[in-house]
N, C-alpha and C positions, 0 to 999 in steps of 0.2 A: 333767224338764229344762228351766230357767229360760227363757224366751223373749229371744231377743237383741234387743238397744237398736237403734232405728233408727239409719241412716247418713244425715247431711247434709253439705254442705260448701256454699260460697258457690257460686250459678250451677248448681248439679248439675241433671240432668235428673233426673225421677222418672217412673215410670210408677206409677198410683192406681188400685187395684181397689177399689172401696168396695159388696158385696153387703148386701140385706136379711137380716132374721135368720129363718129357717128359711126361707129363699129367698121371703121375703114382699116385697111390694112396697113400693116407696122413694117412687113417684109414680103417683098414680091417676088424674090428668087433667093437661089441659093447665096449669089454673092450678098445681098444686103444680111442675110442671116451669117454669113462668115464674118463678116466686119462686124457687126454686132458683138459676135463670140470673141473676136481678136479684141476688140475694144473692151469688152468687160472683162476679160483675164488679165486685162494689162493692167486695170484698175483693181481688180483684186488683188496683184501681187503686191502694186505700189502702197495699198491701204492695209494690207493684210487683214481683209475682210475675208469670212469663210463661206462657200457655198457648198452646201448639203444638196441641193435640186433644184433642177430646171426644166424648163420647157416652152420653145418656140411655136405657138400657132399664126397664122397669117396675121388676126388683129389682134392678136393678145399675146402677154406672156407672164408665166409664174416663175418667182425665182424665192428659194427659201436660204436665208441668208444669216449668219451670226455677224453683230455689229464687231469690225476690228479696231484699227486706230484712228477712224474719221468716223462721224456721225453715220446712220444708214441713208439720212438726208442729203449728206454731202456725196456720198457714193452714187444715190441715186439721181442726183443733178448733172453731175458727170457724165453718168450713162446716158441721159436723154438728152441731154442736148447736144452730146455728140452724138447721138445716132441720127437726131433731129433734123441736123445741119447735113449731116452727110446725104440720110435721103432726100429730103427735099432738094440739097442740089443735085444729086442724082439723077433724081427724077422731075426734075424742073418744075418743082412744085412752091410752094408759099404758104404760110398760115402755121396753124396749128397740126401736130403730129397726132399728140394723145389726147385720150380725154379726159379732161379736169384733172383732178389730183388722179396721182397714184393711191391704191388702197395699199395701207402697211398696217399689216395685224401682228403685234407685237404678241409672240406664243409661249406658252409654259412649255419647257422642254418635255415633261413626263405628264401625260402621258402621248402628245402631239406630235413630238419629232418625225418617227417613223410612219405617224399616221399621213403625214403632210408631205414626206418623202414619196411613200406609196401613191397619192391621190395627183401630186403633182407630175408624177412619172406616168401613170396611165392618160395624162389628159391630151395626147395626139391620138391614142386608141379611142377616147370617149368623142373627139372632134373628127373621125373617121379619116384623119390623115394616114393612118396607119390599119391595115384591117384586122391583124390577131397578135399576140401576145411575141408570138416567135419572131416575127417581122420588128417588133418594137426593138429588140435586144440589137440591130444593127442601125436602129433609126440615129442620124448624126443631130439631130437636132433637140435631144431632151438627154437629161443625165441618166438614163436608165441605161445605156449602151457602156457609158464610163465605169457603172457601178457591176457590170456584167462581164467587164474588160475585153470589150469588142474595138471599143475608141478609147483611145489616150486621152483626157482632159488634165493637164498639170495643175490647174485652178480648182478644179472640185476635189472634194476633200469626201473620198470614196472609201478610204482607209477606217474613217471615223463611224461612218454608218455600218460598213460590214463588220465591225467588232460588234456590233451591238447585236450580232447573229452569231458571230463565232470566231476564234482566235485564227483557226484555217480559213485562208482565203476561198479555197473553195468548197470547202462545207458554207461559209458564210453565203457564196454566191448562190446554191444551191437553196437555201432557207429563205435567201431574201426573194428570189425567183417565187419562191412558194407562197410567201407573203405578198405579193404583189398581186400573183395568181388568184389568192381568194378574193383581194380587192375589187376584181375586173366586175363582179356582179354589183357589186354596190354603188355604180353608176356615181352621178353628179351627188356631191356631199355638200350643203349648203353650211352644215357645221363646221366644216374646215375652210370656208371663204370668207368667213370673217368672226369678228368677235363678238360681244354681249352675251347677256344671259343666254338665250333661246339655245344660241349654238354653242355655249361653253357647256351645257347639262344635255346635250346632245337631240335637243327638241324640245317641242310645247308641250308634251305630253310629261317630260320631263319634268318642268317648271308646274305644272297645273300641281302635279304629286306633291313637291316639295310646297306648295304654298297650302293645299288641305293640311298638309302636316305642320302646318306654321312654320315653315322653315324657309328663310329669306337670307340670299345672295346678293353681294355686292355683285355689280356688273359694270361694264363699259363696253362701246363699240369696237375702241381701238385693240382690244385684250383679249387674246383666246386663253382663256385657263378658268380653273376655280375661283371661288371667293378669296381666299386665302392669296393666292397670286394676283389677284386684281388689286388688292389692298396694300402689299406690299409696292406694286409696281405704283398703284398712285401716288403713294407715301413718298416714293424715291422722287419720283417727278414734282412733285410740291415742293422737297426741298431746291431741287434745282431752279424751279421757277424763283423760290424765295429768294435765292442767293443772288441770283440776276437782279431782282428788283433791289437787292439790297446795296448791290452795286450800282445800279441806277439812280439809287435815290441819295447816294452820296455820290453823285457826280460823276459817274468814272464813265472815261469815255478811252476812243483810240490814245488820246494825246497823253491822259494820264496814266494810263496802262504802260505805254512807253518809257515816260518818267520812273516808273519803279522797275521796269526790266533796266534801266541804265544804273539804277541805286543799286539793284543786286548784284550787276556785273560789273560795275566800275567802268561805266562807260558815260564819255559826253551826252547830252542830248540829241546834239546834231548828229552822232554816228550813225542812230539806228535806222536813221532816213537813207542815208546814203547807200547806193547799189553797190556791190565788191565781194568779192569772197574770201576775203579775211577770215579767219575760224571765229574769232571774238564777235564779229558784225552780222556773220551766218547765225550764230549761234543767239545772240539776241533776238535779231530778226524773227528765228524758228518761235524762242519764249513768248515775245508779242503776239505772234499768229496765234500759238497753242492759248495765251489768257484771254485774247480778243475773241476765238471761236467759241471756245468750250465755257468758258467764266461769263462773258458779255454776252455771248447769243451772238456776233457778230457775222453775218454770210461772209463765205468765202469769196465771193462775188465781189462785196464790196471791198473787201480786204484787197483782193488781188487788184483792183483798180488804184486804190490807195498806193501800195505798195511797189504798183508796178512789176508783180509778178504773173506768172500763168495760174491757171486755176489748180493745175496739176502743182505747182511748185508752192503754193499754199499751202495745200493738204499735203506734202512731204513735210513741209516748215512744222506743222501742227504735228505731225508724230514727232519730228527732233525734238520740237519745243516741248511734248510731255515729259520724253525721256531726259531731257535736260531738268526740268522742273523736280521730277521725282528723283534724280541722281544727286542733286545739289539740296532737295529738301526746300526748295524755293517756293514762296507763296504769296498770292496777288494781295491778298488781304491779310492780316494780324489777326490771327485765331481767336485774340480776344474781343475782335470786333463786330 
């Protein structure tokens, strides 16, 4: 059975879980962990992705992210490719580092955001890396320490999370700590590590009760949320897929998109393929990247090769291209088509 495609949307909330192949380690020592955090922080700043929670365990890690100006798949590709290259080179190994595809669950913000923050930040305690909650405050490889004000992480959005507890920072930290403390006894929670009906309803007993009452909810293993939320997300994903297929059915490819860019920006067709830093050329290539990635679904890796740009350069071009399209009202397709 073919695997389902990932689901994403502007400002969507994602619980990401990445594991090492055959339960192997992703981080051998603090140098590995620090390099990973520096890399992730840089990508977060570049892509305007938001990170609410995270925890590094030797053989896996958790992230709670909100989609920024590039898809979460693009963010993760840059993060994982970079870490795998660094890790293999430093430890003189080859081959795959990660176990299959990483797990990405699109989550309903209410009631899951705070539950996920707590669950993720308690991972080092559950894994017995940290022995008690008091020591977790100073643990540098989980986001709890930043929320408690012990370690500064300028790429972690602590302000948003704390405001959900109180407007005053000190009171917010106290209440957040109390909230986390109550979660210690809950242990591992399968309802927060994936989507699907059973997890979204809080367990099989709740599902059976609903079925006895002849109540049915739509579910999807890629989504954590109630039936209405699942419906909304799947409808949005269907629209995106249909638009992409419509473009492909009309014969759209990178060359056709480039022609459209030149048309709306008043450039000669040859200009868009040339490297250079003239303002008009950079703007045109940015719009090309935005439409190719977001509308046609082309991978940034493929686009990187065709335009002779780094992955980071393509990522920044997509962000710039979206801004250009919105400011000028540029559309790849006529709305009537």
